[in-house]
N, C-alpha and C positions, 0 to 999 in steps of 0.2 A: 243248239242252245239258243234261247232267246236272249235279246240284247237288254241289259239293265235300264230301268228307265231314270230320268234326270232325278228323281226323288230318291231312287236306290242308290244312285252314285253319290248324292249328297249325304246319305244317311251313312254309307260306307266311309266316308271321307271322316266323319264326325265320330264314329264307334270304332275301335280298334278291333282288329280279327280276334274272334274269340275262339278259346279251346272248350272242347266237349269232352266229357267223360265217355268211357264204355261201360255198359251193364251188361254182364254174362249171366245167363240164366241157366242153371243146371238143376239136377234133381236132389242135389244135397245143400246146395249153396247159391245165394245171388252174389256176384263178385263186382265191385265197382272200382272204377281207376280212371283216373285224370291224370295225364302227362303233360309235362311242359313242352311248348311246342319249340323252345330255344335249345333245351339240352337233354330232354326226355327224361327230366327228374319227376320224382312223383309228388304231385301236388296233393292228392287225395288217394286214399285206398281204404277200402271197406268190405267187410264179408258179413253175411247175415245167414246163419244156418237157416233150412227150409225144414218144417215138420215132417217127418215121413209121409209120404202119399201126396204132398202138396202139388207137385210136378212128377208125372209119370211118362216118360218116353217124350218128353218135350210137350205135354199137353197139361194144363192146369186141371187139376181135380179137385182142389179145395181153394176156391177163390178168397174165402175169408182169411185163410191162413196165409196166403200169397200176399194180399193187401197189406196185413199186419207186418210181414216182413218187409215190404216196401216203407211202412211208416217207421220201422226200426231203423232202416237204412238212412231214413231221412235225418232222424235224431243222430246217428253215427256221425254222419257228414255234416251236421249243423245247418240244416235247412228246413224251413217250415213255411207252410201257406204261400205257395207259387214262388218262394225265394230258390229254390234248385235250378240249375240250369238245364237246359234241354241235354240229352245224352242219346248214345248210338247204343241200341239193343242188338245182342247176339242171342239166338235161340238155337236148340240142339238141330242137327241136320235134318232129323226125321219130320220136321215141320214143312221142308222145302222139297220142291223139284226144280233143279238146276239142270240147265242144258245149253249148249252152244248151237245156234241155228247158223247155217249158211245160206246166204240168199245172194241172188245177182245183184251186182253193184247198181242200184235204181237211184232215181232222184231223192233227196232227203224228205221231201215232202211225202212220200209215198212209203217211208219207213214205217211208221206207225201201223198203217193199215195192213200192210203185209205182214209184220211182226205178230201183231195180234191174230191174225188169220192162221199163222202157222203154229202160234202157240195152243191154239184151241185143237189143232190136229195131233200134236205130239205130247201135250200134257196129260197125265192120268188122273189129275184132280179137275173136275168140271169148271169151265171159266166162269160160269154165272154165280158160282158161289165161293169164288176164290180171289184174293188180291194178288196182282201180277206186276211185274216190272221188267225191263230190259233195259241192255247197255251196249251202245255202239262200240264195238272193239276193233273197228278198222276194216280193212281188206287184208285177206290172207294172201301174202305175195306168192304162195305155191299154187294155190286154186283159182287166185284172183277173184273170189267170192268175199261178200262183206259178211263179217262174222256178229252176231249178236248173242249176248250172255242174258238168257231168261231165267226168271225166279218166279215160281207160282207158290203160293202157301193157301190152305183152306181157311176160310174165313171161320168156320168153326172153331178153329185152333187158335187164330190170331185175335179174333175178337175179344176172349176172355182176357188176355194181356192188355188190350187197349183199354178195356174196361176198368181193370185193376189200375193200370197208370191213371185214368183220369179221376179215380176214386181218391188215389193217393195224391192228387195234385201234381203229378208229374208228366211231363212232355217228352215222349221219345221223338228223336229226329228220324231215325231210320230204324229198320228191323232187319237184320241179316241173317244169314247161316254162319255157324261157326267155321265151317269150311272156307269161306271167304276170307275170314279174319285170319286164318292160319297161311293161306296163300299170299296175303298181303304182308304178313311178316316175314316170309321167305323173300319176298321182292324187295323189302326195305334194309333187311340185316343179314343175307346170306354171303358168306365170305367168298363170292365167286363174281367175276364179270359178266358171266353168261347167265343173265338174270331170266333168259328166255328159253333155257332148256326145258325140255320135257322130264319132269321128275316125279316121284313118288313122295307124298308127305304122310307121316305117320305121327299121331298125337295121342299119347296114352295119358288119359285123364280120369277125374275121379268117378264119373259115371259109366266110362266105357274107352273105345278107341275109334279114333277117327282115322280113315284112309282116304285119300284123294290123289288124283292125277292132275298137276298142271301142265298145260301145253303152250308153250310161248306166252308164258305169264298168265295164261287163261285157265280158268277151271274147266276140265273135260269130264271129269267124273268124281264122285265122291261117295263115301258109304261109311255108316256108323252102327258099330256093333255095342251093345250095352252088356256091361259085366253079367246081368243076370241072364243073358241070351247064350253066354260062353260056357260050355261045359266044364272047363277048367276052373271057373270061378264059382261053382254053385256052392262050395262050401264056405264061401265067405273071405277065402284067402287065395293069395296067387303066389307062386314060385317062379325063380328063374326058368325051370324047365317048362312051366305052364306057359310063359311069356313066350318062349322060343317056338313051342308049339303052336301058338296062336299066330305068331308072325309066319311061321311056315306055311300054314293052312291059308291064312287070309291074304297075304302078301302074293303068294302063287296064283291065286284065284283072280287078284285083280291085274296082275302083269299079263295073264292069259287073255282077261278079258279086253284089256286095252289092245293087245295085239291083235286080237281076232278083228276088233272093230275098226282099227287104224292102218293095220298092216306095218306097224311101227313097233319098236322096242323101247322100253323105259331103261335108260342107263345111269340114273341117278335117283338118289333120295337124300331126304333129312328126316330126321327123328327128333321128337320132343317127349322126353318122359323123365319123370321125377324119381325114378328109380331104375337101376340097372341099365343107365343108358349107354354107357360104352360098351357092355356086355351084348345088349342087343344090336348095337351098331355092327360090332364085330361079326356077330351071327348073321346079320342080313347081307353085309357085303361078301362074307364067305359061301353063304347059301345060294345067293342068286347073281353073284359076280356083278353088282352094280356099284358105281362110285358113290360115297357118302360126300354131301356137300354140307360144312358145318354152318350154323347161322349164329351169330354172336348177338344174344338178346342183351337188351339194355340192363345194366348193373342196377337192378331196383330191390334186390333182396332184403338189403338192411333197411331200406325205407318201408317195404312192406312188412316186414317183421317188427318194427316199431310201432306201426299203426295198425296191426293186428290186435283182435281182440285176445287178451291174455288168457280168457276162459273157453276159446272155440275148440270145440271138439273135432278131433280128425277121425271122420267117420269113414274115410275111404279105406279099401282094401290094400291100397298101395302104401304100406308101413312106411313111415318115415319121409313120405313124400311132401309135406307140408313146408320143408325147408328149401324146396327146389323151385327155381325161377320157372323152369319148364311147365311146371302145373299151371302156371298163368300164361301160357303161349298164346292162347286163343284171346285171353283178355287184352294182352299187349297190342295184338295186330288189330283188335277192335278200336283199341284207344288211340292208335295211330290214325285211324280214320277221324276221329275227333278231334285230334290235334294238329295234324300235318296236313290234313286234305282240306284246301280252303272250301268252303260251302259252297260258294257260287261256281265251283267247278266239280263238286260232288254230284256225279251222274251215276254212282255205283248202284247197283239194284237194291231196292228197299221194298218189302212188301206191307204197305201201309195205304190208307184212303188217298193220301196225299203224298207227292212225291218230296224228298228232302229238301230239295232247294225252295220249295213252295213254303213249307213249314218254317223253313229258315228264315224266309224274308218276313213271313209274319211275325215271328218270335222277333226279329230284329228290329223291326218298325215298333212292336210294342217296347221293346227295351229303349228305342229311341225316344218315344213318346215319353214313357215313363221317367226315363233319366231327365229329360229336359223340363218335364213338368216338376219334378224334384228340385231342380236347380232354380226354377221360376219361383217356386214355393219358398225355397230357402233364402233366394235373394229379396224377395218381398218381407219375408219373416225377419231378416236381418235387418233390412230397412225401417220396419216397424220397432224392432226393439232399439235401434240406433235413435231413431226419433224420440221413442219414450225415454232414453236414456238422456238425450240432450235436453228435452222438456224437463225432466226431473232435476238435472244439474242446475237449468236457468232458474227453476222455480226454488231450489234450495238457495241459489246465491241471491235471489231478489228476498227472500225471507231473511237471510242472514244480513244483508244490507239494510233491510228495513229494522231489524232488531238493534243494529249498530245505531243506527239514525235516532231511533227512539232513546237509546241509552244516552246519545249524545245530547239529545233535546233536554233531558231530565237534568242536566248539569246545571249548577247555580250561574255560571258563566254566562251561558247560553241564554239563561232567562233574563239578564241585565243586558244583553247583546239585542235581545228582543224587544225588550222595553225601549232602548235608545233607538233601534229601527222604527218603532211605532210614533216615538215623539219627533223623530226626523221627518216622517210621513206627515205629522200633525203641522209643523212648522212649514214645511214645504205648500201644504194646502193653503196656510195663511198667508205666506208670500204670494201664492197664486191669486189668492181673493185680493190682496191689497194692489196687485198690480192691475187686477180688472177694475177696481174701483178708481185707481188713479187714472186709469184711461178714460173713464167715464166721467170724472170730475173736471169742470173748466176751471184754468187758473186766473184767479180774480187779483192776485197781487199787483199788476203793473197798473190796474184801474184804481185801486185804492191808495196806491202811494201817491198817485197824480191827484186824486180829489183831496187827500189829506194835505198834501203841499199847497194846493190852490187855496183851500179854506184857510189854513194859517197866513197866507200873504194877504188877502182879503179880509181878514180879521173876523170869519164866519164860523159860528159854534154849530157843529153838526149834530143835531139831537135824535135823528133816527135815518135810516138807509134800509131800502126795500131791494131786495134782488128777486127778479122775475125767474119764473120756474125754467124758461128756457134759455136763460142768461142773455136776453137780448135788451133788456130796460134795467136801468138804476134810477131809484126814486131817492131823493135827499130832502129831508127836512131839516131846517136849521134856522138859527137867530142872528141877524145882523144889526150894526149899530144904526144903521141908516139905508136907505134904497141904494145909495150908490155904492156902499159896500156890496150889496148883492149883485149889482152890475159888475164890480171888479171881479167877484167871484167867477161869474159866468166868463169873463175875458180870460181870466187864467186858466180856465178848464178848456176854452176853445183854443188856446195854445197846444193842447194835446190833441189835435184835429186826428192825427194818425191813430189815436186810440178810440176815439169816440166818432161815431158817424153821425149822430145829430145831437144838438143840446137846445132844450126848450127851457125858457124862463118867462112864462106867461106873466102878466101884471095881475092878473086876477089871482095869482097865487100868493101876493104880498098881503099880509095882515099885521096891523099895527097894535103892538101891545105895550 
């Protein structure tokens, strides 16, 4: 078994172990069962009748009818458009060649080449036109040989199933023989600690009877007899005497065959039968002196009856069989593989182009990518919705505030306040202008006071006064009683030398009037 990559280990940690259903294909029905891996309760169950002649002795004869039945199944279990989980498929034993090879215990690297070489020698089905698989069963402690369970199936029989599943957008994880499902059922649910005993398993089903011999928990031999091949069932009915006659003939033939090929004797048996189970058990024990090992099937009858179609017709010749869990023995064993066997450890034989583990890795990676794509899209979508909601709330609050402000501004009191604010602004502007003017205007009061005081002292009458633009010169015109009064005026002004820088009184400025 190859070691998982780091990516596969990462995906396994993020995705929980999945449960996969079993899909059993018969001549009259296709049955679907998904069991919980925690308590083996029924999660989903469905049965879809097949039109007569759709499947004959394990081979599809009417592909269109089979595909339609698969689509009906999808509707029943409520999955469409690639939404269905992959499932394990069991087909009638007539489709398979199963055998146990014993090879010297060679290095693991040489297993595949050696097994393929031996399969070609023992298989009645040409390898070039077949799907094949093998399972390493370990070393036989008695013979010290390594054992391999091989499974071979004709492409001509398997491809129509694969094509039908593809057209119905369904993905099978594995295809196995119903005999392997029955042997697995015994391994999981038999009421004995001797799981590796050699035993005969008999399954009385809707299409016929399965006989198989398990040796040390491994399938040694299997045989399937259809009802239409049994003389006692040609009239479409079966009685207790008919079943006992069949058991006497077929069981004896199988026990003798096993004894001849192995030089061993079968001492144990289990039987699954929806009718006359206790009577057949007693008859086989008495006739062949072998021990019966009971198998405690999961109590799923009530769940199956609740989920079964009320209009389902019981077309089997086993009258009253539809109420027995034994009728679903193979389906339960098949579903156990889907629910209880971890996919990374699933090396059980499967006749498909790819092995179960490879298909599972692909579907698991697809599920991982699909899941996280949905998570990212949902997160981004949620953030966009949240951003839009926040923007909408903000815009709504802004509009509400604007409306409130507009209403507030329309109040008479607000108009008066606005007017006062404008008047205050105008007043402040005038004050600023006055301040600027006052800073630019020179203060003349000290000069004028001194000049006026000096003119009064000297008896001078000032008739005109001129101030220069740059405030540096003061020109005075006046009248004096005499020239001496003019000189006295000058002397009085000179006493304010700190105010005036220079005082001129030229004689040419005097004029007698």
